[in-house]
RODOKOL-158547 format. One line per 3 residues: number of its first residue (from 1); their letters; for each residue x, y, z of C-alpha. Coordinates in pm, 1 decimal, decimal comma. Layout:
BEGIN
NUM = A = X:Y:Z ~ ...
***
This chain:
BEGIN
1 = MKS = 0,0:0,0:0,0 ~ 284,0:232,7:91,5 ~ 471,9:165,0:-233,1
4 = TTE = 158,0:235,7:-433,5 ~ 109,2:566,7:-255,0 ~ 475,0:659,7:-311,7
7 = ALS = 447,2:569,4:-681,4 ~ 137,7:785,4:-716,7 ~ 315,8:1068,8:-537,7
10 = RGT = 617,8:1042,1:-767,2 ~ 387,5:1033,9:-1068,5 ~ 213,4:1349,0:-947,7
13 = VIG = 544,5:1528,3:-900,5 ~ 681,0:1422,8:-1240,9 ~ 353,8:1521,3:-1404,3
16 = AWL = 367,2:1861,4:-1235,7 ~ 716,7:1931,7:-1370,1 ~ 611,0:1825,3:-1720,0
19 = RLL = 305,4:2049,5:-1704,0 ~ 530,0:2336,5:-1599,0 ~ 709,6:2304,6:-1934,3
22 = RPQ = 374,7:2286,2:-2120,8 ~ 489,0:2061,9:-2407,6 ~ 140,1:2083,9:-2563,4
25 = QWV = 218,3:2449,1:-2638,3 ~ 513,3:2350,5:-2855,2 ~ 269,3:2307,7:-3143,4
28 = KNA = 289,0:2687,7:-3180,6 ~ 652,7:2648,3:-3278,0 ~ 545,8:2472,8:-3596,7
31 = FVL = 557,6:2829,2:-3731,6 ~ 937,2:2793,4:-3715,5 ~ 918,8:2508,9:-3968,4
34 = TPL = 688,1:2692,3:-4210,3 ~ 967,5:2864,7:-4409,2 ~ 1137,4:2526,0:-4450,8
37 = VFS = 830,2:2377,3:-4615,1 ~ 730,1:2674,6:-4829,7 ~ 1085,1:2753,6:-4945,1
40 = GRF = 1111,0:2413,3:-5112,8 ~ 1400,9:2303,6:-4891,6 ~ 1216,5:2028,6:-4708,6
43 = TDL = 1417,2:1771,5:-4905,1 ~ 1753,2:1929,1:-4815,6 ~ 1896,4:1743,3:-4514,0
46 = RSV = 2112,3:2032,9:-4392,5 ~ 1819,1:2273,7:-4400,5 ~ 1600,1:2024,4:-4215,3
49 = EQA = 1864,3:1988,2:-3942,3 ~ 1899,1:2364,4:-3902,1 ~ 1523,2:2418,4:-3895,1
52 = LAA = 1473,3:2142,7:-3637,1 ~ 1747,0:2294,0:-3420,8 ~ 1565,3:2629,1:-3436,0
55 = FVA = 1240,3:2451,0:-3347,4 ~ 1402,2:2288,1:-3042,5 ~ 1552,0:2622,3:-2936,4
58 = FCL = 1210,1:2787,9:-2952,1 ~ 1049,5:2501,9:-2758,9 ~ 1308,6:2543,9:-2483,4
61 = VAS = 1282,8:2921,5:-2460,9 ~ 902,2:2899,7:-2469,3 ~ 904,6:2649,0:-2181,9
64 = GVY = 1139,7:2878,2:-1991,5 ~ 903,3:3169,5:-2045,0 ~ 601,3:2962,3:-1938,2
67 = AGN = 778,6:2858,1:-1617,7 ~ 873,9:3217,8:-1542,3 ~ 524,0:3345,0:-1619,2
70 = DVV = 371,5:3082,1:-1391,8 ~ 575,7:3228,1:-1109,0 ~ 477,8:3587,1:-1186,7
73 = DRH = 110,7:3505,5:-1253,9 ~ 59,6:3249,2:-976,4 ~ -174,7:3473,4:-776,7
76 = ADR = -386,3:3573,3:-1079,9 ~ -397,8:3212,2:-1202,1 ~ -566,7:3106,0:-879,3
79 = AHP = -870,4:3314,8:-986,1 ~ -901,9:3123,7:-1316,5 ~ -1119,2:2808,5:-1334,5
82 = TKR = -852,8:2603,9:-1515,9 ~ -524,4:2791,0:-1470,1 ~ -552,0:2752,9:-1092,7
85 = HRP = -445,2:2392,7:-1149,3 ~ -108,0:2498,1:-1291,2 ~ 176,9:2351,9:-1081,3
88 = VAA = 306,0:2676,8:-929,4 ~ -38,6:2823,8:-864,1 ~ -150,2:2495,3:-709,4
91 = GLI = 158,0:2480,1:-487,9 ~ 292,7:2159,0:-646,1 ~ 620,1:2321,7:-751,8
94 = PVG = 812,1:2577,9:-542,7 ~ 887,1:2920,5:-687,5 ~ 1263,2:2863,9:-667,9
97 = GAL = 1242,6:2536,9:-857,2 ~ 1031,2:2688,0:-1133,8 ~ 1276,4:2977,3:-1174,3
100 = AVA = 1571,1:2734,5:-1194,2 ~ 1397,3:2540,7:-1472,1 ~ 1318,5:2866,1:-1654,4
103 = LTC = 1682,3:2981,6:-1649,7 ~ 1808,7:2639,5:-1760,6 ~ 1570,5:2624,1:-2055,8
106 = VGL = 1658,1:2976,9:-2167,1 ~ 2031,1:2906,8:-2142,5 ~ 2003,4:2590,5:-2351,4
109 = ALA = 1787,9:2767,0:-2609,7 ~ 2041,3:3046,1:-2657,1 ~ 2328,3:2796,7:-2681,7
112 = IAL = 2152,7:2593,7:-2952,9 ~ 2049,6:2906,7:-3144,3 ~ 2403,4:3044,7:-3132,6
115 = AVH = 2535,1:2717,4:-3272,5 ~ 2297,6:2748,0:-3568,2 ~ 2348,2:3118,8:-3644,9
118 = PAL = 2418,0:3431,2:-3437,0 ~ 2114,5:3598,6:-3593,0 ~ 1894,9:3315,0:-3465,7
121 = AAI = 2029,1:3373,6:-3115,2 ~ 1939,8:3743,2:-3154,3 ~ 1582,4:3649,2:-3251,7
124 = IAT = 1556,2:3417,2:-2950,2 ~ 1685,9:3698,3:-2727,1 ~ 1432,5:3939,8:-2880,3
127 = YLG = 1153,7:3690,0:-2819,1 ~ 1267,5:3654,3:-2459,1 ~ 1292,3:4030,1:-2402,9
130 = LNV = 950,7:4091,2:-2556,5 ~ 806,0:3823,6:-2329,6 ~ 948,4:4001,8:-2027,1
133 = LYT = 789,2:4327,8:-2143,5 ~ 462,6:4144,1:-2204,1 ~ 461,6:3990,6:-1856,7
136 = LWL = 553,6:4311,3:-1676,5 ~ 355,8:4564,9:-1881,9 ~ 219,9:4493,7:-2228,9
139 = KRV = -34,3:4229,6:-2125,5 ~ -218,7:4501,1:-1935,2 ~ -235,0:4744,2:-2231,9
142 = VLL = -544,9:4710,1:-2447,3 ~ -473,0:4606,7:-2810,1 ~ -97,7:4597,3:-2751,5
145 = DVF = -144,9:4277,8:-2552,6 ~ -270,9:4091,4:-2860,1 ~ -32,8:4267,9:-3099,4
148 = TIA = 255,3:4146,1:-2884,1 ~ 128,9:3789,0:-2905,5 ~ 115,8:3825,0:-3284,3
151 = AFF = 475,5:3951,5:-3278,9 ~ 579,9:3626,3:-3109,0 ~ 453,0:3430,4:-3408,9
154 = VLR = 624,1:3661,7:-3657,0 ~ 949,4:3606,1:-3467,4 ~ 898,9:3231,8:-3505,2
157 = LLA = 866,3:3273,0:-3882,0 ~ 1177,2:3490,3:-3892,0 ~ 1364,3:3231,8:-3686,3
160 = GAT = 1272,7:2956,5:-3928,6 ~ 1385,1:3160,3:-4228,0 ~ 1709,3:3264,5:-4057,0
163 = AIA = 1794,8:2905,7:-3962,6 ~ 1789,1:2791,4:-4326,2 ~ 1930,8:3118,6:-4464,0
166 = VAP = 1638,6:3221,7:-4684,8 ~ 1475,1:3561,0:-4720,3 ~ 1133,8:3546,8:-4550,8
169 = SIW = 838,3:3619,3:-4777,0 ~ 664,9:3940,8:-4673,9 ~ 332,4:3774,6:-4756,6
172 = LLL = 412,2:3479,2:-4531,9 ~ 503,4:3712,4:-4245,0 ~ 186,2:3912,8:-4304,0
175 = CGG = -33,8:3601,3:-4309,3 ~ 126,7:3464,6:-3994,1 ~ 92,2:3792,0:-3806,5
178 = LLA = -268,5:3847,9:-3911,2 ~ -365,9:3491,2:-3825,8 ~ -209,1:3531,8:-3481,0
181 = LYL = -403,7:3855,6:-3428,7 ~ -726,9:3684,7:-3527,3 ~ -665,0:3393,5:-3290,0
184 = GFA = -559,1:3631,4:-3012,3 ~ -871,5:3847,4:-3024,3 ~ -1093,3:3538,3:-3050,7
187 = KRR = -923,5:3399,6:-2740,0 ~ -985,7:3726,0:-2552,7 ~ -1355,6:3695,9:-2638,5
190 = HEL = -1364,0:3343,4:-2503,7 ~ -1193,2:3449,1:-2179,8 ~ -1427,1:3743,9:-2135,7
193 = LLL = -1741,3:3532,5:-2166,1 ~ -1600,8:3236,5:-1973,3 ~ -1490,4:3435,5:-1668,7
196 = GQQ = -1771,1:3692,5:-1667,2 ~ -1746,1:3939,9:-1380,3 ~ -1432,6:3766,2:-1251,9
199 = SSE = -1242,3:3832,1:-1574,6 ~ -1054,4:4132,2:-1434,0 ~ -920,6:3920,1:-1147,8
202 = HRS = -746,4:3694,2:-1394,5 ~ -652,2:3939,5:-1671,1 ~ -703,9:4308,1:-1596,7
205 = VLT = -699,0:4411,5:-1963,7 ~ -1023,0:4219,2:-2023,1 ~ -1212,9:4507,7:-1863,2
208 = EYS = -1111,9:4717,7:-2167,9 ~ -1273,6:4476,6:-2413,3 ~ -1634,5:4396,4:-2494,7
211 = PMF = -1777,7:4099,1:-2688,0 ~ -1912,6:4329,9:-2961,6 ~ -1576,0:4499,2:-3014,1
214 = LDQ = -1394,1:4164,7:-3022,2 ~ -1646,8:4028,0:-3271,6 ~ -1582,0:4326,6:-3499,5
217 = MST = -1206,9:4279,2:-3470,8 ~ -1238,1:3909,1:-3551,0 ~ -1451,4:3981,2:-3858,3
220 = VLL = -1203,3:4232,8:-3998,6 ~ -899,2:4017,6:-3925,0 ~ -1062,9:3705,4:-4064,3
223 = SVT = -1127,1:3880,8:-4395,0 ~ -783,2:4038,9:-4420,5 ~ -606,8:3715,4:-4323,9
226 = VVS = -778,0:3511,9:-4593,7 ~ -717,6:3778,4:-4859,4 ~ -350,3:3800,3:-4759,7
229 = YIM = -313,1:3424,1:-4786,7 ~ -467,7:3426,5:-5133,2 ~ -231,6:3708,2:-5235,8
232 = YTV = 59,0:3500,4:-5107,0 ~ -40,2:3199,3:-5316,5 ~ -62,9:3410,1:-5635,2
235 = SQQ = 241,6:3630,8:-5570,5 ~ 499,6:3642,4:-5848,8 ~ 764,9:3488,6:-5624,4
238 = KLA = 548,5:3191,3:-5532,5 ~ 427,8:3142,1:-5889,3 ~ 790,3:3132,6:-6004,1
241 = EVG = 878,1:2876,4:-5736,6 ~ 574,1:2650,7:-5780,8 ~ 520,2:2699,9:-6152,9
244 = SYG = 141,0:2716,5:-6132,5 ~ -156,3:2854,9:-5941,5 ~ -201,5:2519,9:-5770,0
247 = LTG = -122,3:2653,1:-5423,9 ~ -432,0:2874,9:-5440,3 ~ -643,9:2561,9:-5398,1
250 = STV = -519,4:2531,1:-5040,5 ~ -733,5:2834,7:-4953,7 ~ -1033,5:2605,6:-4902,1
253 = FVL = -858,5:2439,5:-4607,1 ~ -758,6:2776,6:-4461,9 ~ -1115,8:2902,3:-4488,5
256 = YGV = -1257,0:2593,2:-4321,7 ~ -995,0:2608,6:-4045,1 ~ -1055,3:2970,7:-3945,3
259 = FRY = -1432,9:2932,5:-3971,3 ~ -1421,8:2617,5:-3760,3 ~ -1217,8:2792,7:-3491,5
262 = LYL = -1458,4:3088,6:-3492,7 ~ -1750,7:2848,6:-3455,6 ~ -1588,9:2677,2:-3157,2
265 = VHQ = -1516,4:3010,3:-2988,7 ~ -1878,3:3119,1:-3023,7 ~ -1995,6:2782,3:-2892,4
268 = RQG = -1766,0:2839,3:-2589,7 ~ -1597,2:2509,5:-2670,7 ~ -1272,0:2670,4:-2773,8
271 = GSP = -1053,1:2957,7:-2666,7 ~ -695,1:2853,7:-2649,9 ~ -578,9:2799,6:-3011,9
274 = TET = -338,9:2525,8:-2900,5 ~ -591,4:2328,3:-2698,0 ~ -852,6:2364,3:-2971,5
277 = LLT = -610,9:2248,6:-3240,5 ~ -507,5:1945,1:-3036,5 ~ -859,6:1836,5:-2942,5
280 = DRS = -1093,0:1918,7:-3232,2 ~ -1081,6:1643,4:-3493,0 ~ -1225,7:1856,1:-3770,6
283 = LIA = -964,2:2125,2:-3716,4 ~ -685,3:1866,7:-3701,7 ~ -808,5:1718,3:-4029,6
286 = AVL = -817,4:2062,0:-4194,0 ~ -458,8:2137,9:-4089,3 ~ -330,1:1799,6:-4205,9
289 = LWF = -510,6:1827,8:-4539,1 ~ -377,9:2182,6:-4585,3 ~ -22,4:2070,3:-4513,9
292 = GYC = -50,6:1764,1:-4736,9 ~ -196,6:1962,2:-5025,9 ~ 69,1:2234,5:-5001,4
295 = ALV = 347,9:1976,3:-4987,7 ~ 202,7:1801,7:-5292,2 ~ 189,0:2124,1:-5493,9
298 = IYR = 532,5:2253,7:-5388,6 ~ 729,9:1929,3:-5419,0 ~ 529,0:1750,9:-5693,1
301 = PF = 648,3:1393,4:-5610,9 ~ 491,7:1256,7:-5930,6
***
């Protein structure tokens, strides 16, 4: 009986440390690999190695940031229906231990990035610095809070392009940034309706938003994002690389994906883009079909 209790206790502790790193959030770092796929270098082994190294570096620095944020936000997280279960907020991991993990992850991320390219290390450092500003100030400034989140995704795209030494497409950066803005404002709407009058206790900036305003923002961003993606698929650079308008057909998967996410947000079944992507089968299918179609058009295996 005692051994079983000890095993359960060890499992709880190990699980708490894993949750501190939030590996499920690493799906966001797929943005780092996007330039590899769309540049046509997915079949080049050296480029794949460099891109994967950049991906690992971003996963490490992101986990370091999450651990640090959990320490800073531990009091606010206790007012949230789900975030109160985070290891630091729940008291499962001490503040000192979480900070040690954060510093270790950041150090490893910078070391890996520096080994790939000094410019990649600079992007990682910029991402880290912007996260510090976000935690200490920007997350409490209306509009800038979501714009900062979008900047994180643009930095991921830049990191992926820097790792494989290609010039990032302005259309790809624009699409990534706009999509991140759309997802960010939709998430704010979900938080506002989910938490109700207690929303300010968890995230003070939510008092500056209203569901109607966030709906208007989502509508505008949804339209601009889709148009930007279409412009990217028919840009002269992409036409020269692909040799046809075939990539434009992938727009159907993009449309379904953003509409599906919007539907889930309004049904109060979704909010966090990562959790929604990992749990909704229809959205997973849309992403996989989009990726498969794009790979087929770009690399034309037959």
